[in-house]
MARVEXVO-238834 format. One record per residue (C-alpha): residue in three letters; x, y, z; residue number from 1. Coordinates in steps of 0.5 Angstrom, whole numbers. Layout:
! residues N
[koltor ALA,[X,Y,Z],NUM]
...
***
This chain:
! residues 117
[koltor MET,[52,94,232],1]
[koltor LEU,[60,94,231],2]
[koltor ILE,[62,102,230],3]
[koltor HIS,[69,105,228],4]
[koltor ASP,[70,111,225],5]
[koltor ASN,[63,114,225],6]
[koltor LYS,[61,107,221],7]
[koltor ILE,[58,101,222],8]
[koltor TYR,[59,94,219],9]
[koltor ILE,[54,91,215],10]
[koltor GLN,[52,85,212],11]
[koltor GLN,[48,82,206],12]
[koltor ARG,[43,76,209],13]
[koltor ARG,[44,70,205],14]
[koltor GLU,[41,65,208],15]
[koltor ASN,[34,62,205],16]
[koltor ASP,[29,65,210],17]
[koltor ILE,[25,71,210],18]
[koltor TRP,[30,76,211],19]
[koltor LYS,[33,74,205],20]
[koltor ASN,[38,79,201],21]
[koltor LEU,[36,84,207],22]
[koltor TYR,[42,87,210],23]
[koltor GLU,[43,88,218],24]
[koltor PHE,[49,88,223],25]
[koltor PRO,[54,82,224],26]
[koltor LEU,[50,78,228],27]
[koltor ILE,[50,72,233],28]
[koltor GLU,[44,68,231],29]
[koltor THR,[41,62,236],30]
[koltor LYS,[35,58,237],31]
[koltor GLU,[35,60,245],32]
[koltor LYS,[37,65,249],33]
[koltor ILE,[46,64,250],34]
[koltor SER,[49,66,257],35]
[koltor ASP,[53,71,258],36]
[koltor LYS,[59,67,259],37]
[koltor GLN,[57,64,252],38]
[koltor LEU,[56,71,249],39]
[koltor GLN,[63,73,252],40]
[koltor LYS,[66,68,248],41]
[koltor GLU,[63,70,243],42]
[koltor LEU,[64,77,243],43]
[koltor LYS,[72,75,245],44]
[koltor GLU,[74,71,238],45]
[koltor MET,[72,77,234],46]
[koltor GLY,[75,82,238],47]
[koltor ILE,[70,86,242],48]
[koltor ARG,[71,87,249],49]
[koltor ASP,[68,93,251],50]
[koltor TYR,[60,93,249],51]
[koltor THR,[52,95,252],52]
[koltor ILE,[47,91,250],53]
[koltor SER,[41,93,248],54]
[koltor LYS,[33,92,252],55]
[koltor THR,[30,87,248],56]
[koltor TYR,[26,88,242],57]
[koltor SER,[21,83,240],58]
[koltor HIS,[18,82,233],59]
[koltor GLN,[13,78,231],60]
[koltor LEU,[12,75,224],61]
[koltor THR,[7,70,221],62]
[koltor HIS,[10,63,223],63]
[koltor ARG,[14,65,230],64]
[koltor LYS,[17,71,234],65]
[koltor ILE,[23,74,234],66]
[koltor GLU,[26,77,241],67]
[koltor SER,[33,80,240],68]
[koltor HIS,[37,84,244],69]
[koltor PHE,[43,89,239],70]
[koltor ILE,[50,89,242],71]
[koltor VAL,[53,96,241],72]
[koltor SER,[61,97,241],73]
[koltor VAL,[65,103,239],74]
[koltor LEU,[71,100,237],75]
[koltor LYS,[78,103,237],76]
[koltor CYS,[81,99,232],77]
[koltor LYS,[78,95,225],78]
[koltor LEU,[76,88,226],79]
[koltor LYS,[81,84,225],80]
[koltor LYS,[83,83,217],81]
[koltor ALA,[79,75,216],82]
[koltor GLU,[73,79,220],83]
[koltor GLU,[74,86,217],84]
[koltor GLU,[73,83,210],85]
[koltor LYS,[66,80,211],86]
[koltor PHE,[62,87,212],87]
[koltor TYR,[61,93,209],88]
[koltor LYS,[62,100,212],89]
[koltor VAL,[57,105,212],90]
[koltor THR,[53,111,217],91]
[koltor ILE,[47,109,220],92]
[koltor LYS,[44,114,215],93]
[koltor GLU,[46,111,209],94]
[koltor PHE,[45,105,212],95]
[koltor GLN,[38,107,214],96]
[koltor ARG,[37,110,207],97]
[koltor LYS,[40,106,201],98]
[koltor TYR,[40,99,205],99]
[koltor ALA,[33,95,205],100]
[koltor HIS,[34,92,213],101]
[koltor PRO,[28,88,218],102]
[koltor ARG,[23,93,221],103]
[koltor LEU,[27,90,228],104]
[koltor ILE,[33,94,226],105]
[koltor GLU,[30,100,224],106]
[koltor LYS,[26,100,231],107]
[koltor PHE,[32,99,235],108]
[koltor LEU,[37,105,231],109]
[koltor THR,[31,109,232],110]
[koltor ASP,[32,109,240],111]
[koltor TYR,[39,109,239],112]
[koltor LEU,[39,115,235],113]
[koltor LYS,[34,118,240],114]
[koltor SER,[39,116,246],115]
[koltor ASN,[45,118,242],116]
[koltor GLN,[44,126,240],117]
***
């Protein structure tokens, strides 16, 4: 979850899967767990250097189990223009109320908001 000026970046999922058209945070999606080194490389390419990683969140679909970590970064400045144009920026409350999103993200946000009150 990327935060800038008290707003988060979101995108609409376009892949043809169970979460098509739902909204999500910018993501690094892999079939298998990636190394810390690879994660740092991916984030650096997006201009992200300071971040925290959440605990593991799991979600059971009918045909598979999804395990994810959420990366939280408070950005001091906007993303690079090419990256910035890929996303919407909204408050967390707007996201929760107005944008359909997976239950997995809602679980994370509930914990995040509790720990950051």
